[in-house]
SEFI-139631 format. One line per 2 residues: number of its first residue (from 1); their letters; for each residue x, y, z of N, C-alpha, C. Coordinates in Angstrom, 3 decimals, decimal comma. Layout:
! residues N
NUM) a) X:Y:Z:X:Y:Z:X:Y:Z | ...
***
This chain:
! residues 153
1) xx) -55,103:26,617:42,450:-53,584:26,192:42,129:-52,921:26,900:40,957 | -51,681:27,183:41,167:-51,097:27,853:39,676:-50,657:26,636:38,861
3) xx) -50,723:27,149:37,644:-50,110:26,228:36,525:-48,707:26,211:36,327 | -47,784:26,724:37,147:-46,553:26,680:36,925:-46,051:25,345:37,246
5) xx) -45,057:24,719:36,301:-44,441:23,656:36,294:-43,372:23,637:37,419 | -42,920:22,629:37,981:-41,683:22,752:38,873:-40,252:23,004:38,304
7) xx) -40,195:22,773:37,108:-38,929:23,158:36,323:-38,850:24,418:35,974 | -40,097:25,325:35,878:-39,995:26,742:35,366:-40,549:27,584:36,527
9) xx) -40,708:27,166:37,720:-41,225:27,739:39,010:-40,307:28,925:39,299 | -38,962:28,749:39,246:-37,896:29,547:39,588:-37,169:30,389:38,640
11) xx) -37,529:29,988:37,421:-36,750:30,780:36,360:-37,365:32,139:36,274 | -36,479:33,235:36,033:-36,969:34,630:36,017:-37,687:34,551:34,468
13) xx) -38,717:35,440:34,583:-39,658:35,623:33,373:-38,675:36,672:32,622 | -38,931:36,342:31,225:-38,343:36,933:30,129:-39,284:37,247:29,082
15) xx) -39,182:38,284:28,335:-40,015:38,515:27,474:-40,033:37,635:26,128 | -41,206:37,154:25,712:-41,332:36,346:24,664:-40,498:36,824:23,478
17) xx) -40,192:35,862:22,467:-39,259:36,283:21,404:-40,067:37,350:20,623 | -41,490:37,413:20,432:-42,084:38,027:19,566:-41,775:39,649:20,112
19) xx) -41,596:39,808:21,262:-41,283:41,297:21,716:-40,016:41,649:21,460 | -38,990:40,966:20,943:-37,760:41,398:20,530:-37,947:41,766:19,034
21) xx) -37,155:42,760:18,834:-37,051:43,048:17,292:-36,160:42,074:16,651 | -36,185:42,235:15,180:-35,559:41,288:14,312:-34,000:41,510:14,542
23) xx) -33,585:42,824:14,473:-31,954:42,818:14,826:-31,573:42,261:16,273 | -32,496:42,646:16,979:-32,061:41,818:18,291:-31,905:40,572:18,263
25) xx) -32,886:39,846:17,645:-32,888:38,235:17,633:-31,832:37,741:16,673 | -31,333:38,567:15,751:-30,210:38,106:14,942:-28,915:38,272:15,907
27) xx) -28,773:39,324:16,797:-27,528:39,594:17,348:-27,503:38,492:18,500 | -28,731:38,007:18,942:-28,694:37,153:20,089:-28,403:35,671:19,245
29) xx) -28,834:35,363:18,386:-28,372:34,135:17,479:-27,001:34,178:17,103 | -26,465:35,341:16,758:-25,040:35,476:16,526:-24,029:35,132:17,920
31) xx) -24,577:35,650:18,777:-23,715:35,434:20,241:-23,883:34,140:20,554 | -25,102:33,374:20,467:-25,274:31,926:20,673:-24,237:31,284:19,884
33) xx) -24,198:31,321:18,655:-23,302:30,929:17,761:-21,954:30,776:17,917 | -21,494:31,933:18,356:-20,253:32,437:18,721:-19,795:31,773:19,840
35) xx) -20,732:31,757:20,932:-20,263:30,888:22,268:-20,366:29,479:21,876 | -21,227:28,776:21,035:-21,041:27,401:20,756:-19,865:27,115:20,122
37) xx) -19,384:28,048:18,987:-18,068:27,614:18,366:-16,994:27,579:19,354 | -17,017:28,645:20,471:-15,532:28,653:21,264:-15,889:27,520:22,108
39) xx) -17,086:26,979:22,650:-17,271:25,822:23,301:-16,727:24,512:22,497 | -17,162:24,279:21,220:-16,492:23,384:20,393:-15,182:23,284:20,210
41) xx) -14,589:24,587:20,213:-13,119:24,592:19,890:-12,336:24,264:21,107 | -12,936:24,610:22,211:-12,363:24,176:23,502:-12,391:22,738:23,762
43) xx) -13,643:22,287:23,290:-13,928:20,551:23,502:-12,681:19,831:22,525 | -12,585:20,278:21,212:-11,792:19,701:20,191:-10,202:20,035:20,861
45) xx) -9,772:21,263:21,435:-8,556:21,064:22,025:-8,406:20,132:23,033 | -9,334:19,993:23,820:-9,115:19,070:25,253:-9,107:17,665:24,553
47) xx) -9,913:17,398:23,481:-9,939:15,908:22,990:-8,305:15,585:22,342 | -8,121:16,660:21,647:-6,632:16,486:21,118:-5,469:16,317:22,027
49) xx) -5,651:17,112:23,125:-4,832:16,974:24,123:-4,819:15,672:24,830 | -5,902:15,142:25,146:-6,052:13,708:25,785:-5,616:12,810:24,943
51) xx) -5,918:12,622:23,506:-5,428:11,931:22,590:-3,777:12,016:22,520 | -3,101:12,990:22,538:-1,822:13,127:22,477:-1,341:12,336:23,716
53) xx) -1,833:12,682:24,781:-1,225:11,987:26,005:-1,569:10,480:26,120 | -2,650:9,888:25,439:-3,109:8,622:25,442:-2,106:7,916:24,621
55) xx) -1,342:8,380:23,528:-0,840:7,682:22,692:0,798:7,948:22,706 | 1,266:9,007:23,608:2,580:9,049:23,738:3,569:8,155:23,873
57) xx) 2,820:7,209:24,591:3,685:5,769:25,043:4,041:4,802:23,793 | 3,142:5,157:22,657:3,828:4,326:21,475:4,717:5,144:20,769
59) xx) 6,106:4,468:21,001:7,197:5,025:20,351:7,057:5,072:18,858 | 6,393:4,089:18,040:6,355:4,015:16,595:5,499:5,035:16,143
61) xx) 4,712:5,536:16,937:3,595:6,679:16,486:4,427:7,992:16,280 | 5,472:8,114:17,217:6,187:9,557:17,159:6,931:9,444:15,749
63) xx) 7,291:8,223:15,336:7,905:8,424:14,009:6,800:8,605:12,834 | 5,928:8,201:12,611:4,908:8,353:11,861:4,199:9,917:11,769
65) xx) 3,724:10,156:12,963:3,363:11,603:13,216:4,260:12,263:14,176 | 5,061:13,178:13,668:5,902:14,069:14,339:5,306:14,985:15,408
67) xx) 3,994:15,305:15,221:3,283:16,320:16,235:3,415:15,500:17,466 | 3,137:14,333:17,580:3,037:13,492:18,768:4,487:13,379:19,580
69) xx) 5,610:14,083:19,354:6,890:14,092:19,613:6,895:14,836:21,157 | 7,893:14,655:21,863:7,824:15,347:23,055:8,381:16,842:23,037
71) xx) 8,699:17,470:21,766:8,922:18,624:21,527:10,488:18,788:21,022 | 11,072:19,750:21,011:12,331:19,850:20,769:12,473:19,768:19,135
73) xx) 13,702:19,318:18,799:13,955:19,214:17,274:13,216:18,215:16,518 | 13,090:17,031:17,341:12,339:16,028:16,583:10,712:16,318:16,559
75) xx) 10,244:16,908:17,520:8,695:17,260:17,303:8,303:18,434:16,599 | 9,456:19,185:16,294:9,141:20,400:15,409:9,080:20,122:13,970
77) xx) 8,207:19,461:13,502:8,173:18,978:11,964:6,853:19,594:11,494 | 6,167:18,830:10,888:4,697:19,231:10,457:3,618:19,501:11,349
79) xx) 3,834:19,076:12,526:3,028:19,476:13,628:3,051:20,994:14,156 | 4,366:21,434:13,955:4,678:22,965:14,210:4,031:23,791:13,270
81) xx) 4,317:23,291:12,078:3,950:24,187:10,730:2,475:24,183:10,862 | 1,636:23,186:11,026:0,416:23,090:11,206:-0,446:24,095:12,408
83) xx) 0,344:23,916:13,503:-0,090:24,611:14,514:0,200:26,069:14,526 | 1,168:26,571:13,825:1,490:28,029:13,631:0,772:28,755:12,378
85) xx) 0,393:27,779:11,518:-0,288:28,329:10,231:-1,713:27,081:10,042 | -2,925:27,556:10,935:-3,941:26,855:10,743:-4,413:26,729:9,264
87) xx) -4,244:27,866:8,436:-4,832:27,995:7,228:-4,248:26,693:6,309 | -2,952:26,593:6,522:-2,387:25,689:5,550:-2,864:24,155:6,014
89) xx) -3,091:24,032:7,156:-3,581:22,605:7,617:-5,229:22,287:7,041 | -5,766:23,677:7,014:-7,190:23,663:6,395:-6,926:23,263:4,972
91) xx) -6,230:24,004:4,297:-6,003:23,936:2,999:-5,594:22,534:2,385 | -4,609:21,862:3,231:-4,132:20,432:3,080:-5,099:19,466:3,072
93) xx) -6,017:19,625:4,160:-7,080:18,772:4,377:-7,904:18,801:3,338 | -8,377:19,816:2,764:-9,478:20,182:1,989:-9,001:19,487:0,425
95) xx) -7,565:19,823:0,133:-7,270:19,435:-1,104:-6,802:17,737:-1,030 | -6,333:17,338:0,133:-5,908:15,819:-0,072:-7,169:14,961:0,523
97) xx) -8,225:15,374:1,381:-9,126:14,489:1,742:-9,988:13,704:0,628 | -10,496:14,377:-0,208:-11,442:13,933:-0,951:-10,689:13,324:-2,098
99) xx) -9,825:13,761:-2,730:-8,882:13,206:-3,931:-8,251:11,911:-3,555 | -7,868:11,743:-2,307:-7,097:10,714:-1,682:-8,176:9,511:-1,417
101) xx) -9,211:9,837:-0,944:-10,235:8,786:-0,721:-10,866:8,438:-1,933 | -11,111:9,406:-2,985:-11,630:8,979:-4,203:-10,601:8,065:-5,148
103) xx) -9,321:8,433:-4,875:-8,205:7,723:-5,534:-8,034:6,277:-5,084 | -8,023:6,272:-3,858:-7,979:5,121:-3,264:-8,879:3,920:-3,356
105) xx) -10,117:4,420:-3,377:-11,195:3,906:-3,430:-11,365:3,252:-5,012 | -11,119:4,173:-6,052:-10,940:3,926:-7,419:-9,957:2,872:-7,716
107) xx) -8,819:3,017:-7,117:-7,736:2,060:-7,530:-7,540:0,739:-6,646 | -8,295:0,653:-5,711:-8,354:-0,594:-4,874:-8,897:-1,743:-5,557
109) xx) -10,086:-1,532:-6,368:-10,627:-2,789:-6,933:-9,761:-3,473:-7,905 | -9,393:-2,585:-8,903:-8,416:-3,203:-9,879:-7,070:-3,686:-9,304
111) xx) -6,642:-2,948:-8,282:-5,507:-3,542:-7,587:-5,664:-4,899:-7,013 | -6,758:-4,937:-6,292:-7,292:-6,272:-5,901:-7,267:-7,390:-6,739
113) xx) -7,989:-6,826:-7,955:-8,211:-7,952:-8,944:-6,808:-8,520:-9,687 | -5,734:-7,496:-9,961:-4,777:-7,759:-10,764:-3,827:-8,533:-9,685
115) xx) -3,786:-8,050:-8,411:-3,022:-8,588:-7,510:-3,465:-10,059:-7,325 | -4,590:-10,427:-7,279:-5,250:-11,617:-7,225:-4,762:-12,597:-8,373
117) xx) -4,813:-12,016:-9,736:-4,562:-12,633:-10,708:-2,809:-12,990:-10,726 | -2,233:-11,852:-10,429:-0,728:-12,265:-10,082:-0,516:-13,193:-9,224
119) xx) -1,178:-13,162:-8,178:-0,747:-14,319:-6,958:-1,095:-15,696:-7,628 | -2,339:-15,843:-8,085:-2,662:-17,121:-8,781:-1,734:-17,558:-9,887
121) xx) -1,159:-16,482:-10,668:-0,211:-16,897:-11,653:1,356:-17,481:-11,160 | 1,738:-16,543:-10,182:2,982:-16,961:-9,185:2,653:-18,352:-8,718
123) xx) 1,643:-18,628:-8,206:1,443:-19,863:-7,410:1,276:-21,002:-8,453 | 0,730:-20,755:-9,643:0,791:-21,749:-10,489:2,131:-22,183:-11,137
125) xx) 2,967:-20,905:-11,341:4,551:-21,144:-11,795:5,253:-21,893:-10,856 | 4,934:-21,512:-9,689:5,627:-22,128:-8,344:5,512:-23,639:-8,376
127) xx) 4,240:-24,171:-8,789:3,725:-25,436:-8,607:4,199:-26,164:-9,917 | 4,069:-25,434:-11,021:4,710:-25,955:-12,189:6,148:-26,323:-12,050
129) xx) 7,043:-25,386:-11,551:8,509:-25,389:-11,242:8,871:-26,682:-10,319 | 7,794:-27,022:-9,243:7,933:-27,906:-8,339:7,832:-29,191:-9,141
131) xx) 6,899:-29,350:-9,823:6,598:-30,477:-10,596:7,791:-30,951:-11,595 | 8,424:-29,867:-12,139:9,442:-30,019:-13,059:10,549:-30,658:-12,396
133) xx) 10,717:-30,037:-11,142:12,026:-30,455:-10,366:11,674:-32,119:-9,987 | 10,628:-32,399:-9,656:10,441:-33,584:-9,366:10,362:-34,682:-10,346
135) xx) 9,968:-34,230:-11,567:10,149:-35,173:-12,677:11,917:-35,217:-12,981 | 12,476:-34,188:-12,982:13,997:-34,395:-12,871:14,816:-35,315:-11,997
137) xx) 14,234:-35,175:-10,828:14,617:-36,017:-9,711:14,279:-37,537:-10,158 | 13,123:-37,615:-10,555:12,625:-39,230:-10,797:13,443:-39,568:-11,942
139) xx) 13,539:-38,791:-13,061:14,469:-39,251:-14,138:16,073:-39,382:-13,738 | 16,405:-38,585:-12,873:17,816:-38,913:-12,369:17,932:-40,289:-11,628
141) xx) 17,137:-40,255:-10,870:17,079:-41,538:-10,147:16,973:-42,831:-10,777 | 16,267:-42,615:-11,974:15,872:-43,945:-12,665:17,212:-44,023:-13,776
143) xx) 17,793:-42,736:-14,196:18,937:-43,066:-15,041:20,060:-43,685:-13,922 | 20,123:-43,002:-12,752:21,094:-43,688:-11,981:20,842:-45,311:-11,633
145) xx) 19,794:-45,498:-11,380:19,168:-47,023:-11,131:19,553:-47,958:-12,470 | 19,383:-47,206:-13,638:19,759:-47,985:-14,798:20,992:-48,124:-15,009
147) xx) 21,883:-47,089:-14,640:23,422:-46,942:-14,713:23,913:-48,089:-13,871 | 23,373:-48,209:-12,562:23,853:-49,152:-11,571:23,754:-50,339:-11,964
149) xx) 22,550:-50,604:-12,651:22,251:-52,017:-13,126:22,991:-52,351:-14,253 | 23,307:-51,513:-15,133:24,335:-51,795:-16,075:25,545:-52,090:-15,636
151) xx) 26,069:-51,423:-14,755:27,492:-51,669:-14,209:27,619:-53,032:-13,626 | 26,442:-53,450:-12,758:26,536:-54,771:-12,082:26,508:-55,754:-12,908
153) x) 26,097:-55,663:-14,349:25,763:-56,949:-15,040:27,176:-57,267:-15,768
***
């Protein structure tokens, strides 16, 4: 009985990698990487196309992201610039991604803390103002009641 497995029985025999020279292996690896990059690029383009068509019925998204527009003057904004000049998009992404995330994360904690303090102070002031208004109303009603009693006597 032969030792061929069913999944390799019909594959053509090729020389083992040790029979290929180093330059041939490098050329083969390079071709594989180029093909993989092309496939990933096509998958990204397809996913972008599907995303655009999935969200084009959200009209508010067109105002936020001009590249989701239907073309013409409205859609010819930053999306057209980034499509025509991919290096600009890459540079913007590189420059903005890390600093924005770091800045937002760094500024979020103090903003939340001072926002909570400000909210607490505002609520305390509002309650104090409400108490003062109730005291004035009570004094006014007491003065009015005393004035009515004085007139009736």
